[in-house]
C-alpha positions in Angstrom: 10.6 8.7 15.2 10.4 7.8 11.6 7.1 6.1 10.6 6.5 4.5 7.2 3.0 4.4 5.7 2.2 1.7 3.1 -1.4 1.9 1.9 -3.2 -0.2 -0.6 -6.1 -2.5 -1.2 -3.9 -5.6 -0.3 -6.3 -7.8 -2.3 -4.5 -10.0 -1.4 -1.3 -8.9 0.5 1.7 -10.7 -1.0 5.5 -11.1 -0.6 6.1 -8.1 -2.8 4.4 -5.8 -0.3 6.6 -7.1 2.5 9.7 -6.6 0.3 8.7 -3.0 -0.3 8.2 -2.3 3.4 11.5 -3.8 4.2 13.4 -1.8 1.6 11.7 1.4 2.7 12.5 0.6 6.4 16.2 0.1 5.7 16.5 3.2 3.4 14.9 5.7 5.8 15.7 4.1 9.1 12.0 3.6 9.8 11.1 2.5 13.3 7.7 1.2 12.1 5.8 0.6 8.9 2.0 0.9 9.1 0.1 -1.2 6.6 -3.2 0.7 5.9 -5.7 -1.3 3.9 -8.1 0.9 2.0 -11.8 0.9 2.5 -13.0 2.5 -0.8 -10.0 4.0 -2.6 -11.0 7.0 -4.7 -8.7 6.4 -7.6 -9.5 2.7 -8.0 -12.2 2.0 -10.6 -13.2 -1.4 -9.3 -14.1 -2.2 -5.7 -11.7 -4.7 -3.9 -12.6 -8.3 -4.6 -12.3 -9.4 -1.0 -14.2 -7.7 1.9 -12.2 -5.2 4.0 -12.4 -7.5 7.0 -10.8 -10.3 5.0 -8.1 -8.0 3.7 -7.2 -6.7 7.2 -7.1 -10.3 8.5 -4.7 -11.3 5.7 -2.4 -8.3 6.4 -2.3 -9.2 10.1 -1.3 -12.8 9.2 1.3 -11.5 6.7 3.2 -9.3 9.2 2.7 -11.3 12.3 6.4 -12.3 12.5 7.8 -8.7 12.2 7.1 -6.6 15.3 8.0 -3.4 13.4 5.2 -4.0 10.9 1.7 -3.0 12.1 -1.8 -2.8 10.8 -3.8 0.4 10.9 -7.5 0.1 10.1 -8.4 3.8 10.1 -9.2 4.0 6.4 -11.2 0.8 6.6 -13.3 2.3 9.3 -13.9 5.6 7.4 -17.1 5.7 5.4 -17.0 6.6 1.7 -13.9 7.2 -0.5 -10.6 7.3 1.4 -8.2 10.2 1.0 -4.5 10.0 1.9 -4.6 13.6 3.2 -7.3 12.7 5.8 -5.3 9.6 6.9 -2.1 11.7 7.3 -4.0 14.4 9.3 -5.4 11.7 11.6 -2.0 10.0 12.0 -0.3 13.3 12.7 -2.7 14.0 15.6 -2.5 10.5 16.9 1.3 10.1 16.8 2.1 13.6 17.9 4.8 16.1 16.8 7.7 13.6 17.4 6.7 11.4 14.5 8.1 12.0 11.0 5.8 10.4 8.4 7.1 8.8 5.2 4.5 7.7 2.6 5.7 4.7 0.6 4.5 4.6 -3.1 5.5 3.5 -6.6 6.4 5.7 -9.6 3.0 5.0 -11.1 1.2 6.5 -8.0 3.7 9.4 -7.8 2.7 10.4 -11.3 -0.9 10.9 -10.1 -0.1 12.9 -7.1 -1.5 16.1 -8.6 -4.9 14.3 -8.8 -4.9 13.6 -5.0 -7.0 15.6 -2.7 -4.9 18.6 -1.4 -1.5 17.3 -2.6 0.3 20.3 -1.1 -1.1 19.5 2.3 0.0 15.9 1.8 3.6 17.1 1.2 3.5 19.2 4.3 2.4 16.3 6.4 4.9 13.7 5.1 7.9 12.9 2.9 7.6 10.5 0.0 9.6 7.3 -0.4 9.3 6.3 -4.0 10.2 2.9 -5.2 12.9 2.8 -7.9 12.7 -0.6 -9.6 15.2 -1.6 -12.3 13.7 -1.7 -15.8 10.8 0.8 -15.2 10.2 3.5 -17.7 11.9 6.9 -17.3 9.9 9.2 -15.1 9.2 12.8 -16.3 10.6 14.6 -13.3 10.5 18.0 -14.9 6.8 17.6 -15.7 6.0 16.2 -12.3 7.7 19.1 -10.4 6.0 21.6 -12.7 2.6 20.1 -11.7 3.5 19.7 -8.0 6.3 22.2 -7.2 5.9 21.6 -3.4 7.3 18.1 -4.0 10.8 19.6 -4.5 13.0 18.2 -1.6 10.2 16.0 -0.3 10.9 12.9 -2.4 13.4 10.2 -1.7 14.1 7.3 -4.0 14.2 3.8 -2.6 15.9 0.9 -4.5 13.5 -2.0 -4.5 13.4 -5.3 -6.3 11.3 -5.5 -9.4 8.1 -7.3 -8.5 7.2 -10.4 -10.4 3.9 -10.8 -8.6 0.7 -8.8 -8.8 -2.5 -9.1 -6.8 -4.5 -9.4 -10.1 -2.5 -12.5 -11.1 -2.8 -13.9 -7.6 -6.6 -13.6 -7.7 -6.6 -15.4 -11.1 -4.6 -18.2 -9.6 -6.8 -18.5 -6.6 -10.0 -18.4 -8.7 -8.6 -21.4 -10.6 -7.8 -23.2 -7.4 -4.0 -22.9 -8.0 -1.6 -22.8 -5.1 -0.1 -19.5 -4.1 3.0 -21.0 -2.5 6.0 -18.7 -2.7 3.9 -15.7 -3.7 2.1 -14.9 -0.5 3.1 -15.8 3.1 2.0 -19.3 4.0 -0.5 -18.1 6.6 -2.2 -15.9 3.9 -2.3 -18.8 1.4 -4.0 -20.9 4.1 -6.5 -18.2 4.9 -7.4 -17.7 1.3 -8.0 -21.4 0.9 -9.8 -21.8 4.2 -12.3 -19.0 3.4 -12.6 -19.7 -0.4 -11.6 -16.2 -1.3 -11.6 -15.2 -5.0 -13.1 -18.5 -6.1 -16.4 -16.8 -7.1 -14.6 -13.9 -8.7 -16.5 -12.3 -11.5 -15.7 -9.0 -13.1 -13.4 -8.1 -10.3 -15.6 -9.1 -7.3 -16.3 -12.0 -5.1 -19.2 -12.9 -2.9 -17.0 -12.7 0.2 
């Protein structure tokens, strides 16, 4: 059983995230994609603007129409910085030996793999589905494999549309009271408006 893992702050979740999950699912014949909102991601300098409970709620709303998309809150429940290797270890035990794990990530994140906690163990526990978007800068594969030799044969490229939306821009729009129609699922836009998320955003944070 092939299981995809899509982690992130999802602050907020948007249509680009759903597009990525769908592209990965089609490429690797994934039976499920687990959306895993981060609690306190180690490599992010700023804390998420919205609380973890709000971010989980938004992801649930975003994926409610696709039974093959599921929310996993294990990182949100874990105290302190979250590490992908710990999540993969926990999922491996929970899902059992019949599950093949595929970690979905972008080229920018792949380039930092050697900075992750125990990257060799990560590559033992899963394969990597890396998003290949038209127009992105050329990736230094030789340098990457020199830094992370165990990645050889563990990386698959997934053709994905180039994203024209970012969570940063969405927060700016929301803070100005602008509509997010066509950028996030309708239910997520309604949730953001209902709870006044990002309206009090200052220096990357809100009061929510």
